[in-house]
Each structure stands twice: as structure tokens, then as C-alpha cells.
C-alpha positions as CSV (number, residue, x, y, z in Angstrom):
1,X,13.5,31.7,-99.4
2,X,16.1,33.2,-101.8
3,X,18.5,33.3,-99.0
4,X,18.9,29.5,-99.0
5,X,19.1,29.2,-102.9
6,X,21.8,26.6,-103.9
7,X,22.7,26.0,-100.3
8,X,22.8,22.8,-98.1
9,X,21.1,22.9,-94.8
10,X,21.5,20.7,-91.8
11,X,18.8,20.5,-89.1
12,X,19.7,19.0,-85.8
13,X,16.7,17.3,-84.1
14,X,15.2,17.1,-87.5
15,X,12.6,14.5,-86.5
16,X,11.1,16.7,-83.7
17,X,7.9,18.8,-84.1
18,X,9.8,21.9,-85.3
19,X,12.3,19.9,-87.4
20,X,9.5,18.1,-89.3
21,X,7.6,21.4,-89.9
22,X,10.8,23.2,-91.0
23,X,11.8,20.5,-93.4
24,X,8.4,20.2,-94.9
25,X,8.6,23.9,-95.8
26,X,12.1,23.6,-97.1
27,X,11.5,20.8,-99.5
28,X,8.8,22.9,-101.4
29,X,11.7,25.3,-102.6
30,X,13.2,24.0,-105.7
31,X,16.3,26.2,-105.2
32,X,17.7,24.6,-102.1
33,X,20.4,22.1,-102.8
34,X,20.3,19.6,-100.0
35,X,18.5,19.1,-96.6
36,X,20.4,17.0,-93.9
37,X,18.3,15.5,-91.2
38,X,20.7,15.0,-88.2
39,X,19.1,13.0,-85.2
40,X,19.7,10.1,-83.1
41,X,16.5,8.0,-83.4
42,X,16.5,5.7,-86.4
43,X,12.8,4.8,-86.1
44,X,11.8,8.6,-86.2
45,X,14.0,8.9,-89.2
46,X,12.4,5.9,-90.9
47,X,9.0,7.3,-90.2
48,X,9.9,10.7,-91.5
49,X,11.4,9.2,-94.7
50,X,8.1,7.3,-95.3
51,X,6.3,10.5,-94.7
52,X,8.4,12.9,-96.8
53,X,9.7,11.8,-100.1
54,X,12.2,13.9,-101.7
55,X,15.6,13.5,-103.4
56,X,16.9,16.6,-101.4
57,X,16.7,14.8,-98.1
58,X,19.6,13.1,-96.6
59,X,19.4,11.2,-93.2
60,X,22.4,11.2,-90.9
61,X,22.3,9.3,-87.5
62,X,24.1,11.0,-84.8
63,X,24.1,12.8,-81.6
64,X,25.0,16.4,-81.0
65,X,26.9,15.1,-78.0
66,X,29.4,13.4,-80.4
67,X,31.8,15.9,-81.7
68,X,33.4,13.7,-84.3
69,X,30.2,12.7,-85.8
70,X,28.9,16.2,-85.8
71,X,32.2,17.4,-87.6
72,X,31.6,14.7,-90.3
73,X,28.0,15.7,-90.8
74,X,28.7,19.5,-91.1
75,X,31.4,19.2,-93.9
76,X,30.1,21.1,-96.9
77,X,27.1,22.5,-95.1
78,X,26.1,26.2,-95.5
79,X,23.5,26.6,-92.8
80,X,22.8,24.9,-89.6
81,X,19.5,25.2,-87.7
82,X,20.1,23.7,-84.3
83,X,16.8,22.4,-83.0
84,X,18.1,19.4,-80.9
85,X,17.4,19.6,-77.2
86,X,16.2,17.8,-74.1
87,X,13.4,20.0,-73.1
88,X,11.1,18.0,-70.7
89,X,11.4,19.7,-67.4
90,X,10.9,16.9,-65.0
91,X,13.3,14.6,-66.9
92,X,15.9,17.2,-66.9
93,X,15.6,17.7,-63.2
94,X,15.9,14.0,-62.6
95,X,18.7,13.5,-65.2
96,X,20.9,16.6,-64.8
97,X,24.0,15.4,-66.5
98,X,22.1,14.1,-69.4
99,X,20.4,17.5,-70.1
100,X,23.8,19.2,-69.6
101,X,25.4,16.9,-72.2
102,X,22.8,17.5,-74.8
103,X,21.9,21.2,-74.4
104,X,25.3,22.6,-73.3
105,X,28.0,20.2,-74.7
106,X,25.8,19.7,-77.8
107,X,25.8,23.5,-78.3
108,X,29.6,23.7,-77.9
109,X,30.0,20.9,-80.5
110,X,27.7,22.8,-83.0
111,X,29.9,25.9,-82.6
112,X,33.2,24.2,-83.0
113,X,32.2,22.0,-85.8
114,X,30.6,24.9,-87.6
115,X,33.8,27.1,-87.3
116,X,36.0,24.2,-88.3
117,X,34.0,23.5,-91.4
118,X,33.3,27.1,-92.5
119,X,29.6,27.0,-92.2
120,X,28.2,30.4,-93.0
121,X,25.0,30.7,-90.8
122,X,24.2,28.9,-87.6
123,X,20.8,29.7,-85.8
124,X,19.8,28.0,-82.7
125,X,16.4,27.5,-81.2
126,X,16.0,28.8,-77.7
127,X,13.1,29.1,-75.3
128,X,11.4,31.5,-73.0
129,X,12.5,29.4,-70.1
130,X,16.1,30.6,-70.8
131,X,15.4,34.0,-69.4
132,X,15.6,34.2,-65.7
133,X,15.7,30.4,-65.7
134,X,13.7,28.6,-62.8
135,X,14.8,24.9,-63.8
136,X,17.7,23.1,-65.2
137,X,16.3,23.0,-68.7
138,X,16.0,26.8,-68.9
139,X,19.5,27.1,-67.2
140,X,21.1,24.9,-69.9
141,X,19.2,26.7,-72.7
142,X,20.7,30.0,-71.4
143,X,24.1,28.5,-71.4
144,X,23.5,27.3,-75.0
145,X,22.4,30.9,-76.1
146,X,25.5,32.2,-74.5
147,X,27.7,29.7,-76.3
148,X,26.2,30.5,-79.6
149,X,26.5,34.3,-79.3
150,X,30.1,33.8,-78.1
151,X,30.8,31.8,-81.2
152,X,30.9,35.1,-83.2
153,X,34.1,36.0,-81.4
154,X,35.6,32.7,-80.6
155,X,37.6,32.7,-83.8
156,X,38.2,36.1,-85.3
157,X,39.1,34.6,-88.7
158,X,35.9,32.5,-89.0
159,X,33.4,33.5,-91.5
160,X,30.6,31.7,-89.4
161,X,27.8,33.8,-87.9
162,X,25.8,32.6,-85.0
163,X,22.3,33.9,-83.8
164,X,19.5,32.6,-81.6
165,X,15.8,32.5,-81.9
166,X,13.8,32.6,-78.6
167,X,10.1,32.1,-78.5
168,X,7.4,30.7,-76.3
169,X,5.0,27.6,-76.3
170,X,4.3,26.2,-79.6
171,X,0.7,25.1,-80.2
172,X,0.3,21.4,-80.6
173,X,3.8,20.6,-80.4
174,X,5.2,17.3,-78.9
175,X,4.9,17.8,-75.2
176,X,2.6,20.8,-75.4
177,X,-0.1,21.2,-72.8
178,X,-2.8,21.2,-75.4
179,X,-2.8,17.4,-76.2
180,X,-2.5,16.8,-72.5
181,X,-5.7,18.9,-71.7
182,X,-7.6,17.1,-74.4
183,X,-6.7,13.8,-72.9
184,X,-7.4,14.9,-69.4
185,X,-10.9,16.2,-70.5
186,X,-11.9,12.7,-71.2
187,X,-11.2,11.9,-67.6
188,X,-13.6,14.4,-66.3
189,X,-11.4,17.3,-65.2
190,X,-8.6,19.6,-66.3
191,X,-5.6,20.0,-63.9
192,X,-4.4,23.6,-63.6
193,X,-1.3,24.4,-61.6
194,X,-2.4,28.1,-60.9
195,X,-5.3,30.1,-62.3
196,X,-3.1,33.2,-62.6
197,X,-0.6,31.4,-64.9
198,X,0.1,33.1,-68.4
199,X,2.1,31.9,-71.3
200,X,3.3,33.2,-74.8
201,X,1.8,31.2,-77.7
202,X,2.7,30.7,-81.3
203,X,1.9,28.2,-84.0
204,X,4.4,25.9,-85.4
205,X,4.2,27.5,-88.9
206,X,4.7,30.9,-87.3
207,X,7.9,29.4,-85.6
208,X,9.2,28.1,-88.8
209,X,8.6,31.5,-90.6
210,X,10.4,33.4,-87.9
211,X,13.4,31.2,-88.1
212,X,13.5,31.7,-91.9
213,X,13.1,35.4,-91.5
214,X,15.9,35.5,-88.9
215,X,18.3,33.6,-91.1
216,X,17.9,36.3,-93.7
217,X,18.3,39.4,-91.3
218,X,21.0,37.9,-89.0
219,X,24.4,39.6,-88.7
220,X,25.7,37.2,-86.0
221,X,25.2,38.0,-82.4
222,X,21.4,38.5,-82.0
223,X,18.8,36.7,-79.9
224,X,15.6,37.3,-81.9
225,X,12.4,37.5,-79.9
226,X,9.1,37.6,-81.9
227,X,6.1,39.7,-80.8
228,X,3.7,37.1,-80.1
229,X,0.4,37.1,-78.0
230,X,-0.1,35.7,-74.4
231,X,-3.1,33.8,-73.1
232,X,-4.0,32.6,-69.6
233,X,-3.6,28.8,-69.1
234,X,-7.0,28.7,-67.3
235,X,-8.6,30.3,-70.4
236,X,-6.8,27.8,-72.7
237,X,-8.3,24.9,-70.7
238,X,-11.8,26.4,-71.0
239,X,-11.4,26.9,-74.8
240,X,-10.1,23.4,-75.2
241,X,-12.6,21.7,-73.0
242,X,-15.6,23.9,-72.3
243,X,-17.9,22.7,-69.5
244,X,-15.2,20.5,-68.0
245,X,-14.4,21.3,-64.4
246,X,-11.0,22.5,-63.5
247,X,-8.8,21.2,-60.6
248,X,-6.1,23.4,-59.1
249,X,-3.1,21.2,-58.3
250,X,-0.5,23.8,-57.3
251,X,2.7,24.9,-59.2
252,X,5.3,22.2,-60.0
253,X,9.0,22.6,-59.0
254,X,10.8,24.7,-61.7
255,X,7.5,26.2,-63.0
256,X,6.8,29.8,-63.3
257,X,3.6,31.9,-63.1
258,X,4.5,34.0,-66.1
259,X,7.2,33.4,-68.7
260,X,9.8,36.0,-69.6
261,X,11.5,36.4,-73.0
262,X,13.4,39.6,-72.3
263,X,14.7,40.5,-68.8
264,X,15.2,43.9,-67.4
265,X,18.9,43.4,-67.5
266,X,18.7,42.4,-71.2
267,X,16.9,45.8,-71.9
268,X,20.4,47.5,-72.0
269,X,21.0,45.6,-75.3
270,X,17.6,45.2,-76.6
271,X,16.2,47.0,-79.8
272,X,12.6,46.9,-81.0
273,X,11.7,46.3,-84.6
274,X,8.1,46.2,-86.2
275,X,7.4,42.5,-85.5
276,X,10.3,41.4,-83.1
277,X,12.9,42.4,-80.6
278,X,16.5,41.7,-80.9
279,X,18.8,41.3,-77.9
280,X,22.0,42.4,-79.5
281,X,25.6,41.4,-78.4
282,X,27.7,44.4,-77.3
283,X,30.1,43.6,-80.1
284,X,27.2,43.8,-82.8
285,X,26.1,47.2,-81.3
286,X,29.7,48.6,-81.5
287,X,29.9,47.7,-85.1
288,X,26.7,49.7,-85.9
289,X,24.6,46.8,-87.3
290,X,21.3,48.0,-85.9
291,X,19.7,49.3,-89.0
292,X,17.4,52.4,-89.4
293,X,14.1,50.5,-88.6
294,X,15.0,49.8,-84.9
295,X,14.6,51.7,-81.6
296,X,16.3,51.1,-78.3
297,X,13.8,49.9,-75.7
298,X,13.7,51.9,-72.4
299,X,16.1,50.7,-69.7
300,X,14.2,48.4,-67.3
301,X,12.0,47.1,-70.1
302,X,10.7,43.5,-69.7
303,X,8.9,41.3,-72.1
304,X,6.9,38.8,-70.1
305,X,3.6,37.0,-70.7
306,X,1.8,39.0,-68.1
307,X,2.8,42.4,-69.3
308,X,2.3,41.7,-72.9
309,X,0.7,44.3,-75.2
310,X,-0.6,41.4,-77.3
311,X,-3.3,39.0,-75.9
312,X,-5.3,36.3,-77.5
313,X,-9.1,36.5,-77.1
314,X,-11.1,33.3,-77.0
315,X,-12.1,33.8,-80.6
316,X,-8.6,34.4,-81.9
317,X,-7.3,31.5,-80.0
318,X,-9.9,29.1,-81.3
319,X,-9.3,30.4,-84.8
320,X,-5.6,29.7,-84.4
321,X,-6.2,26.1,-83.3
322,X,-8.5,25.5,-86.0
323,X,-6.3,27.0,-88.6
324,X,-3.4,24.7,-87.4
325,X,-5.6,21.6,-87.4
326,X,-5.5,21.1,-83.6
327,X,-9.1,21.2,-83.1
328,X,-12.0,20.9,-85.7
């Protein structure tokens, strides 16, 4: 993590699943100057303070919806990792203005405060649901992605670089289907919306590493997409709870059979690297910041969980769950 040596890092949504894992990783680096945990729940901040003891950590209560508070919090900050979001799909559908305020207005506030305070690097966490969105959560994250990428051209005199990381379902994170399946197995059956359903999967530690890697390589204007494996949801249920019957309940509103991370329309601007793809802004392509280790994907290319070249086997999925302490 030499890139972060001597720098101050602010993590929005720092008490969430990703935020806690990311911060836990950062405090092991003696070279990092300061880590600011920016979030709105004082209880979660207290609990994290009790869990992680470090003189590098500073806790700031605030909401990304509040521009004045965010502007104060980002003074003298070098790097922002924007992980704060409303992400529960049913709650977003039932409370549309709330998710718009957090995911869209919050992203705008991040962009403006970062430019105003001269933050050098901003990387925002996105989701596969932002590609061809089928629900309001995905639509707001698509808007957030667009705002972040546009931040690179909003102020031509700014030194701030903005990029996005987009990945799939995180194993064992808060709101993940895995704890839900484990809980339901004790009730005698596992509810499955559709036996054809597939999803992208990665571990929390893999997500943290991908963000760190993306901070190093970002030029400003990329949406980074890792090459991660797919797995059928029905197979996940079988692995999590063998011998427990499955009950098909039908697809819920806003749910997809298969998730997409790169659409056919995005293929025009997408380049492939060894372990990831990058959807480049046209401005970045015109500047020639592609490097010599990339190749343009074919027009019409699509990266979705059903056409993925990488698939988990039962064995690899079980090993991943064990490695990450999700099952014993």
C-alpha cells in the first residue's frame, strides 16, 4: 500500500461491511497518516471504536446528504473511498426519495466537496445492479457512477481524479443471501425465486484488495470491473444447506435472473486487462491512458453472470466460504 503512504483517507459508510473490512486492512499499514470514518450511526461508530483500537482512526458523524458537513470532513483529505449507500432493494422501492437523496445527491456532494478541498483521488463503490438497472437502487447507483466519472471534467483546473469500482455479490456481507439461507434452513426449507438464477460472487477481502489495486492504477474516468466467478443461486442453497428442500417462490419486483456488470453498449469503451475490465470514459481514451497491457473487447461484448467464463464449482465455493469464516 505504498500509494497511501503518508496520506489521510476518508471512508464514507465506514461502519458497513466493506468499510469495516477496508479500515481493518488499512490500520495494519504503519505508513498511512490518518483514517477518517464518516457515517451517520453513532452506535455503529461506538461499536467499531470498541472493536478497532488505533490512534490513526478518527470518527466523524455525518451524512453524505449534508454537503456542509461533508465539506468540513474532507478538508486536508488525500483519498476518499465512497462506500455509503442505501442498497436494500425493497426499502428503496418503498422510499424512493430517500434512496435518491443518499445515492445520487450524496454522490454529487462527494464530487463537489472533493473538488473544493483538492482531494487527489476518489473511488466510489458501485454494483452490478447499476448495469441495465431493473430497480431504483440500481438506477440510483448508475446515476452515482455517471456523476463520479463526470467529476473528472466538471472543473478543468481540479487535480481530483474520480473512478468507480463495480462488482457483484459479496459473500457474507450484511444483507447477503447467505445468512438468510442459513437462517431459513432451520425453518425446514430454502426459498428460491427461480432455479435458473445466477450471480457474481467475491469475498469481502477480494473486494477490499480490488479497491486498493484500483486506487493505484486509476487515471480518473474508469469503471473497474473484476473478473470474478459466477454461481447458480440454487447451487448456493444446496451448498449452504444440503438435504434441505427448496421452495420456488417466484422472482420479486426489481430482481433479475442474471446480473450484468458490462452491457453491450458499454463494450464500445471497454478494455480487458489480465484480471479485470475497465469501462473507460471517452475523455480518458482520447488522452491515450490505456497502457500496453490492455486490449479492446469486441463490440457487442457483454459480461453477465450467465455468460461468464469463470464459474465456481461446489468445492471451490465451499472452500471460499470456509476461508472467509462463513461456514466451518
